[in-house]
C-alpha positions in Angstrom: -35.4 -2.4 -27.0 -38.6 -3.5 -25.6 -40.0 -1.9 -22.4 -39.5 -5.1 -20.5 -35.9 -5.6 -21.3 -35.2 -1.9 -20.5 -36.6 -2.4 -17.0 -34.6 -5.7 -16.3 -31.6 -3.7 -17.5 -32.2 -0.8 -15.3 -33.1 -3.1 -12.2 -29.9 -5.0 -12.9 -27.8 -1.8 -12.7 -29.7 -1.2 -9.6 -29.0 -4.3 -8.0 -25.3 -4.2 -8.9 -24.9 -0.7 -7.6 -26.6 -1.7 -4.0 -24.4 -4.8 -3.9 -21.2 -2.8 -3.6 -19.7 -2.4 -0.3 -19.0 0.6 1.5 -15.5 0.9 2.6 -15.3 2.3 6.4 -12.3 4.8 6.8 -9.3 3.2 7.7 -8.0 3.5 11.4 -4.1 4.5 12.2 -3.4 0.8 12.6 -4.6 0.0 9.4 -2.4 2.4 7.7 1.0 1.0 9.2 3.4 -1.4 7.9 4.0 -4.8 9.0 7.5 -6.2 9.2 7.8 -9.9 8.8 11.1 -11.7 9.9 10.3 -15.4 10.1 12.1 -17.4 13.0 12.6 -20.1 10.5 14.9 -17.8 8.4 18.2 -16.0 8.9 17.6 -12.9 10.9 18.6 -9.8 8.5 18.0 -7.0 11.0 22.0 -6.9 12.0 22.5 -6.3 8.2 19.7 -3.4 8.3 16.8 -4.9 6.5 13.7 -6.9 7.2 12.7 -10.2 5.3 9.3 -8.9 4.3 6.9 -6.1 4.7 3.4 -5.9 4.4 1.5 -2.9 2.9 -1.9 -2.2 4.5 -4.8 -2.5 1.9 -5.7 1.0 2.2 -3.2 3.7 1.3 -1.4 5.4 -1.5 1.9 4.2 -2.6 4.7 6.5 -3.8 7.9 5.0 -6.0 10.9 7.3 -5.1 13.5 7.3 -8.1 17.1 6.3 -7.2 18.7 8.9 -5.3 22.7 8.9 -5.4 25.6 10.8 -4.0 24.9 14.2 -5.6 24.9 17.4 -3.4 22.3 20.0 -4.1 24.2 21.6 -6.9 24.5 18.0 -8.9 28.0 17.5 -8.0 29.1 14.0 -6.7 30.8 13.5 -3.4 34.3 12.1 -3.6 34.1 8.6 -2.2 31.6 5.4 -1.4 31.0 6.5 2.2 30.3 10.1 1.1 28.0 9.3 -1.6 26.0 6.9 0.8 25.5 9.2 3.4 24.5 11.9 0.6 22.2 9.5 -0.9 20.4 8.7 2.2 20.0 12.4 2.8 18.5 12.8 -0.5 16.2 10.0 -0.2 15.0 11.6 3.4 14.4 15.0 1.4 12.2 13.1 -1.0 10.1 11.7 2.0 10.1 15.0 3.5 8.6 16.3 0.3 5.8 13.7 0.2 5.0 14.0 3.8 6.4 10.8 4.5 8.3 9.3 7.5 11.1 6.9 7.4 8.7 4.1 9.0 6.5 4.2 5.9 9.3 2.9 3.5 8.2 -0.6 2.8 11.1 -1.6 0.0 14.4 -0.5 -1.0 16.6 -1.2 -3.7 20.5 -0.4 -3.4 22.8 -0.2 -6.3 26.4 -0.3 -5.7 29.2 0.0 -8.1 31.9 -2.8 -7.6 30.6 -4.2 -4.8 32.7 -6.0 -2.2 32.3 -7.0 1.4 34.1 -3.7 2.8 31.4 -1.8 1.4 28.5 -3.6 3.7 29.3 -2.0 7.1 28.9 1.7 5.4 25.7 0.5 4.0 24.4 -1.2 7.1 25.4 1.7 9.2 23.6 4.4 7.0 20.3 2.2 6.8 20.3 1.7 10.6 20.9 5.6 11.1 17.9 6.4 9.1 15.5 3.6 9.8 15.9 2.6 13.2 14.1 -0.6 14.2 11.8 0.0 11.4 14.1 -1.8 8.7 12.2 -2.1 5.2 12.7 -4.8 2.8 15.8 -4.4 0.9 17.7 -5.7 -2.2 21.4 -4.9 -3.0 22.3 -5.2 -6.5 26.0 -5.0 -7.4 26.4 -3.2 -10.7 29.6 -2.3 -12.9 28.1 1.3 -13.6 25.5 3.8 -12.6 23.8 6.7 -14.5 26.6 9.2 -14.1 30.3 8.7 -14.3 32.0 8.7 -10.8 28.4 7.5 -9.1 29.2 4.8 -6.7 25.7 4.2 -4.8 22.2 4.6 -5.7 18.9 4.0 -3.3 15.4 3.8 -4.6 12.1 3.3 -2.2 8.8 2.4 -2.2 6.7 4.1 0.6 3.1 4.1 2.0 1.7 7.4 1.9 -1.1 8.2 4.6 
């Protein structure tokens, strides 16, 4: 390779390196989720979720596997309401292990075996107790069966980490 080409290539690398912008440290506001519930759409908050949640540009994302109604020994609790309560307790334990708060959860996906409208009250109460006003986006998926016989509920989450 000729000396001129080497200088052009090296010069090009230097120019490209110098053109990369530096990133300023994110402030606290830049690391918060933004909840969006457009007035032109149905208000989902009475049912325990938000229409959309915007993640900030900066931050790490954690994907939390489905948490069900198993206690610390792996035994399933006997009924739907007990499994929902335990599933959210397990989700809170996973968040705690990550050093995350509930207001850092952007998205929930809930799986319910043999879903019917009678189960919505239990689900709504549980999610509101855990998340308060910072309701994440959420999707409920009715399923015929989950991974373990007798499992009636599972919740997975996407959370922003500081």
